[in-house]
Every structure is written in structure tokens, then in C-alpha cells.
C-alpha positions in Angstrom: 155.3 189.1 -16.9 157.7 189.6 -14.0 160.9 187.6 -13.7 162.0 186.5 -10.2 165.4 185.2 -9.5 165.9 183.6 -12.9 162.4 182.2 -13.4 159.1 183.7 -14.4 155.9 184.6 -12.5 152.8 185.1 -14.6 151.2 187.3 -11.9 153.0 190.4 -10.6 151.5 189.7 -7.2 152.4 186.0 -7.1 155.3 185.2 -4.9 157.6 182.5 -6.3 158.6 179.7 -4.0 160.3 177.4 -6.5 163.7 175.8 -5.8 165.7 178.8 -6.7 169.0 177.5 -5.4 169.2 174.6 -7.7 168.2 176.7 -10.7 170.8 179.3 -9.8 173.5 176.7 -9.7 172.5 175.5 -13.2 172.3 179.0 -14.6 175.8 179.7 -13.1 177.3 177.1 -15.4 175.5 178.0 -18.7 177.1 181.4 -19.4 180.8 181.8 -20.3 182.9 183.7 -17.9 185.9 185.9 -18.5 188.5 183.0 -18.3 186.4 181.0 -20.8 186.9 183.9 -23.3 190.7 183.8 -22.8 191.0 186.8 -20.5 194.2 186.3 -18.5 194.2 186.8 -14.7 196.8 186.4 -12.0 196.3 184.0 -9.1 194.6 180.6 -8.5 190.8 180.7 -8.1 188.8 178.3 -5.9 186.7 175.5 -7.3 183.8 177.8 -8.2 185.8 181.0 -8.7 183.0 182.6 -6.6 182.5 184.2 -3.1 180.8 180.9 -2.1 184.3 179.2 -2.2 184.5 180.7 1.3 182.7 177.9 3.2 179.3 178.9 4.6 178.8 182.0 2.5 175.4 182.0 0.7 174.1 184.3 -2.1 170.5 184.9 -3.2 168.8 187.1 -5.8 165.4 188.4 -6.7 165.3 189.7 -10.3 162.5 192.0 -11.4 161.9 192.5 -15.1 158.6 193.7 -16.6 157.3 196.1 -19.2 158.8 198.0 -22.1 158.8 201.3 -23.9 157.8 204.7 -22.4 158.4 205.4 -18.8 155.3 205.5 -16.6 156.3 206.1 -13.1 154.9 203.5 -10.8 154.2 201.1 -13.7 157.6 200.6 -15.4 159.4 199.4 -17.3 161.0 197.6 -14.4 164.7 196.4 -14.5 165.8 196.0 -10.9 166.1 193.6 -8.0 167.8 192.6 -4.7 170.9 190.5 -3.9 171.6 189.1 -0.5 175.0 187.9 0.8 174.8 185.8 4.0 178.2 185.4 5.7 177.2 182.3 7.6 174.2 181.1 5.6 171.1 180.8 7.7 173.2 181.3 10.9 174.1 184.8 9.8 171.6 186.6 12.0 172.7 185.0 15.3 176.4 184.6 14.7 178.0 187.9 13.6 181.3 188.0 11.8 184.2 190.4 12.2 184.0 193.1 9.5 185.4 196.3 8.2 184.3 198.8 5.5 185.9 201.4 3.3 184.8 204.0 0.8 187.0 205.4 -1.9 184.3 207.9 -3.1 181.2 208.3 -1.1 178.5 209.3 -3.6 176.5 206.3 -2.5 175.0 204.5 0.4 175.7 201.5 2.6 173.5 201.6 5.7 174.6 200.1 9.0 178.3 200.9 8.6 178.4 203.2 11.6 177.8 200.2 13.8 180.2 198.0 11.8 182.8 200.6 12.4 182.1 200.9 16.1 181.5 197.3 17.0 183.8 195.6 14.5 181.0 193.1 13.6 178.6 192.6 10.8 175.2 191.2 12.0 173.1 189.6 9.4 173.3 189.8 5.6 174.7 192.3 3.2 171.8 193.4 0.9 172.4 195.2 -2.4 169.7 196.9 -4.5 169.0 200.2 -6.4 169.4 203.6 -4.9 165.8 204.4 -4.2 165.0 201.0 -2.7 167.5 201.1 0.2 164.9 202.0 2.8 162.4 199.3 1.9 165.1 196.6 1.8 166.5 197.8 5.2 163.1 197.7 6.8 162.4 194.3 5.2 165.5 192.7 6.8 164.3 193.9 10.2 160.8 192.5 9.5 162.3 189.2 8.4 164.2 188.9 11.6 161.1 189.8 13.7 158.9 187.3 11.9 161.5 184.6 12.3 161.9 185.2 16.0 165.5 186.2 15.7 166.7 188.7 18.4 170.2 190.0 18.1 173.0 188.1 20.0 172.6 190.4 23.1 168.9 189.6 23.3 167.5 193.0 22.3 165.0 193.2 19.5 166.9 195.7 17.4 168.8 195.6 14.1 170.9 197.9 12.0 171.0 196.1 8.6 173.7 196.7 6.0 172.0 197.7 2.7 174.0 199.1 -0.2 173.0 200.5 -3.6 173.9 201.6 -7.1 171.7 203.6 -9.5 169.7 201.8 -12.2 167.6 204.8 -13.4 168.8 204.7 -17.0 167.0 201.4 -17.5 164.6 201.1 -14.6 161.6 203.0 -13.3 163.6 203.8 -10.2 161.0 206.2 -8.8 158.3 203.6 -9.2 159.4 201.8 -6.0 159.0 198.3 -7.4 161.2 196.6 -4.9 158.9 195.3 -2.1 159.7 193.6 1.2 158.8 190.2 -0.2 161.6 190.6 -2.8 164.2 191.1 -0.1 162.8 188.2 1.9 163.0 186.0 -1.3 166.6 186.9 -1.8 167.4 185.9 1.8 165.3 182.8 1.9 166.7 181.4 -1.4 170.3 182.2 -0.6 172.5 179.2 -1.3 176.1 178.1 -1.7 177.5 176.7 -4.9 177.6 178.6 -8.2 176.4 182.2 -8.2 174.3 183.8 -11.0 176.1 186.7 -12.6 175.2 189.6 -14.9 171.6 190.8 -15.2 170.4 189.4 -11.9 169.3 190.6 -8.4 170.4 194.1 -7.6 172.5 194.2 -10.7 169.6 193.7 -13.1 169.5 197.3 -14.5 173.2 198.3 -13.9 175.7 199.7 -16.5 179.5 199.4 -16.3 181.9 201.4 -18.5 179.1 202.0 -21.0 178.4 198.3 -21.4 175.8 196.3 -19.5 177.0 195.6 -15.9 175.6 193.8 -12.9 176.6 191.1 -10.5 180.0 189.5 -10.7 182.0 187.2 -8.4 185.5 185.6 -8.1 187.8 183.9 -5.6 191.4 183.2 -4.9 193.5 180.8 -2.9 195.8 182.7 -0.6 198.8 180.8 0.9 200.5 182.2 4.0 203.3 180.8 6.2 200.7 180.1 8.8 198.0 178.5 6.7 196.1 178.5 3.4 192.9 180.5 3.1 190.3 181.6 0.6 189.3 185.2 -0.4 186.1 185.7 -2.4 184.4 188.8 -3.8 180.9 189.5 -4.9 180.2 192.9 -6.4 177.5 195.0 -8.2 179.2 197.1 -10.8 177.6 200.3 -12.2 180.5 202.6 -12.6 183.1 204.0 -15.0 183.4 205.5 -18.5 184.0 203.6 -21.8 187.2 205.4 -22.6 188.9 204.3 -19.3 188.0 200.6 -19.5 191.1 198.3 -19.4 191.0 194.5 -19.4 194.2 192.6 -18.8 196.0 195.9 -19.6 194.5 196.3 -23.0 192.5 199.5 -23.8 189.2 197.8 -24.5 187.1 201.0 -24.1 189.2 202.9 -26.7 189.2 199.9 -29.1 185.4 199.3 -28.8 184.0 202.8 -28.6 180.7 202.2 -30.4 177.3 201.9 -28.8 178.1 203.6 -25.5 175.1 203.4 -23.2 175.2 207.1 -22.5 176.3 208.3 -26.0 173.4 210.6 -26.5 173.3 212.0 -22.9 174.8 215.3 -21.8 177.0 213.4 -19.4 178.4 210.9 -21.9 182.0 211.6 -21.2 181.8 211.7 -17.4 182.9 209.0 -15.1 179.7 208.2 -13.3 177.9 205.4 -11.4 178.9 203.3 -8.5 180.2 199.9 -7.4 179.5 197.9 -4.2 182.1 195.2 -3.3 181.7 192.5 -0.6 184.9 190.7 0.3 184.7 187.4 2.2 187.5 185.3 3.7 188.0 182.4 6.0 191.3 183.8 7.2 191.2 184.7 10.9 191.2 188.5 10.7 189.7 191.0 13.1 188.0 194.2 12.3 190.9 196.6 11.7 192.5 194.0 9.5 189.3 193.6 7.5 189.2 197.4 6.9 192.7 197.0 5.5 191.4 194.3 3.2 188.5 196.4 2.1 190.9 199.2 1.1 192.7 197.0 -1.3 189.5 196.7 -3.4 190.3 200.1 -4.9 193.5 198.7 -6.4 191.5 196.0 -8.3 189.3 198.7 -9.6 192.3 200.6 -10.8 193.5 197.7 -12.8 190.3 197.9 -14.9 190.7 201.7 -15.4 188.5 203.2 -12.7 189.3 206.7 -11.4 186.5 206.7 -8.8 184.9 209.8 -10.2 183.1 212.5 -8.3 179.7 211.0 -9.1 180.6 207.5 -8.1 179.8 205.6 -4.9 182.6 203.1 -4.4 181.9 201.4 -1.1 183.4 198.1 0.1 182.9 195.8 3.0 185.1 192.8 4.1 184.2 190.1 6.6 185.8 187.0 8.0 184.0 183.7 8.7 186.6 182.6 11.2 186.2 183.0 15.0 182.7 181.8 15.1 180.9 182.8 18.3 183.2 185.8 19.0 180.2 188.1 19.4 178.6 186.2 22.3 177.7 188.7 25.0 178.1 186.5 28.1 181.6 184.8 27.8 185.2 185.7 27.0 186.0 185.1 23.3 189.1 183.1 22.5 190.3 184.6 19.2 192.7 183.5 16.5 194.3 186.4 14.5 196.6 186.2 11.5 199.6 188.4 12.1 199.7 191.6 10.0 203.0 190.5 8.5 201.2 187.5 6.9 198.5 189.6 5.2 200.2 190.3 1.9 198.7 187.2 0.2 195.3 188.2 1.3 195.8 191.8 -0.1 197.0 190.3 -3.4 193.9 188.0 -3.5 191.6 190.9 -2.9 193.0 192.9 -5.7 192.9 190.0 -8.1 189.4 188.9 -7.2 188.0 192.4 -7.6 189.6 192.8 -11.0 188.2 189.5 -12.2 184.7 189.8 -10.7 184.1 193.0 -12.6 185.0 191.4 -15.9 182.9 188.4 -15.0 179.9 190.6 -14.4 180.4 192.3 -17.8 181.0 189.0 -19.7 177.8 187.5 -18.1 175.6 190.5 -18.7 173.3 190.5 -21.7 172.1 193.4 -23.8 169.1 195.1 -22.2 166.5 197.7 -23.3 164.7 199.6 -20.5 162.8 202.8 -20.0 162.3 205.1 -23.0 163.9 202.3 -25.1 167.3 203.1 -23.6 169.5 200.2 -24.9 172.6 199.1 -23.2 174.7 196.6 -25.1 176.6 193.7 -23.6 180.4 193.6 -23.9 180.8 191.8 -27.3 182.7 188.7 -26.6 184.2 188.4 -30.1 185.5 192.0 -30.1 186.9 191.6 -26.7 188.9 188.5 -27.8 190.0 190.3 -30.9 191.4 193.3 -28.9 193.1 191.0 -26.4 194.7 189.1 -29.3 195.9 192.4 -30.9 197.7 193.3 -27.6 199.0 189.8 -27.1 196.9 189.3 -24.0 194.6 186.5 -25.2 195.0 183.1 -23.6 194.4 180.6 -26.4 
């Protein structure tokens, strides 16, 4: 049986066309989140505490889970998927957004960033998957555009999609190439606003974070400046870090809960390894160089949770703004609005806070998973987390 985007398909070849958006919203409210467990965070979140609090942003997942036991390359077990973030929903392909990107440690991949850097725009969605599926997802986005009759804004039939990855080979048959074009299309076609599924979903299905089960997480903040009030939202795929370095709300969670580390029996058990992809969205009127500044602040949120961005980690971040709609039109002057640099501190603060919380949301939502060769990765135990926070006087009652 293969699981697609939170529901099951009996046939591995059958493409699910159910109403995934409604299901995802329901699922998003069933699981506790970090704040529900009494984890304290700074700042004021938006209504959903999700990247979709930035109006127009849509998120879709395709989740692939099948098989168990011994690894058989090409057959499974499969623990992987695809996540799509659409800056302007269905208008994302034809109405690019200002964007900037940044990498703290580059042992990873995010395609299309050369053109983001050069042009200052993000055209189309941001896709996130596993390391060895970047190529097929990239090609699938191009094919989706062609089949939907969507040329780029300049009228030429070309595309440089943004596709990012983290490695899920401890749980998933990563060399089996189980992600197919239709899975990327499904993530795009079912992308929706509202609540966002977290944990073992989409590209985050087989991911590990600080020796616990990781995956997809999201958060948002309200940012008040002297010239207006804005929203900053983050969606991330976390697959990084070592157990000993994990901090939550300043408490040494990793040292206090050392047992059942995912990599305990591996030769690299004590290394800081893995990667994290972070997408930052805002409705503040920022242009490309300012969004690169915003992307840089993601690293400070990682630091709050104990990350050192180790040599084996791909820590790659992209930020975009939904303001200035139509700025990429090729045949007219663009009248832009830009927030002054002197007013950006609240946005920097919001980015740090949302990154910190989204990582913990991902770990809280994730569930224990067993994958290839019966590798078992436990979820962050909620009761033990609360006990440690209480010990260090950090628990919100």
C-alpha cells in the first residue's frame, strides 16, 4: 500500500485525485504542536502559525510510504515524498516574486538559485524532496508548465525551477528512484492555503532531526514596523543536527534525552550531519537584496536550537516577498514599494523566531518510523520533553 499526501492508494500505479486540501487542513489540527506542549517561544504568531498566514501562499505534499524490512533497491521500503510551496498560489508561474537565497553550509542542493541571484526573482514554486530525486522533480515542474500552457513572463518557453533536497537514505530506498513526475504534479495541484500538515509528510517523510524523527515544520509571526504591520512565515524540511547539541527553549534536551538516538549504532553517530531547507515568506515590500538579508537570519534561528551547521550539512535558505505583484512584467515600468532597511529589524526578529519554532513543530508533529533494514527513528517523546522543560523552569503551564 502506498500513502499519498495523507491518504492511501491501494495500487502503487493509481494516481490519487481526492480533495487533498480539505484533508490536509483537518490533519493540521489533529496533532499537537510545540506550543500545545508548553514550549515557550517569543513573538506573536499569525492565526494559523504557518507560512500560509502570508496571504496567497499555498503548500502541497505528496507522501510515499510502502514496504518494510530488508532494503531491495528499486522496490523499497519507501519513505519519501515531495513538498511544494507556491508563493502566489496558482498564479505563481506567471507572476514571479522578489526573492533572495543564502547558504550557511553548502553540502546540499537548491537548483535555480543562480538565476534567483542574477534576476532577483523566484519564478514558480519551491519544491523540496530527497537528495536523489532533485532531477526528476525539476524536470516534472518544467513538464507541468508546458502541459498547462504556461510560458514564462517574457514569453519564452523555458524554466529554471527551484528544487531543494535533504537526504532520507537512512529510512528510504533513496537509490530506488521512487519519486516520479506525477508525485511532483500532485504536490503542485493540491497545494492549498490554510493549515499545513507537518512531520512525516511530503519531502519530510523520511527525514531525521537531532537523532529524532524530523520532517516538515512551519510557523509565522506578526511583525510591526513604523511604516506598517506585516507577516513572516517559514516552512522547512529539517534533517540535520546531532542529539547532544539539541536545545529547546534554552534547555539541553539532547543531553537530557540521550537514549534511542537514530544513528546510535552507526560509525558516524557523534557527527553533526544532515541538512535543512528553509523557505521564508513575507508580505512586507522587500526587494531582492533585502530578502537575501532575511534569508541570512535563518541561521540565527537554527543556532537557538543548537545547530552548528556541520561539514556534512546542507543548510540552504530562500526568502520571497508577495508584495509588488506584477513587478516582473517585461513590457512596462514597474512601480515598486520598498520598506526602508532601517525598518527591517522586526522582520529579522520574526525570521529568527519562526525558524526556531518551525523546527520544533516538525519534531513534535513527527511520528516514530521504521524504514529500510528495520532502521527505527523515534519521535521526540512529548512527556519527556515537558519534563525537561519543567526541570529547567521553561515549561509554560
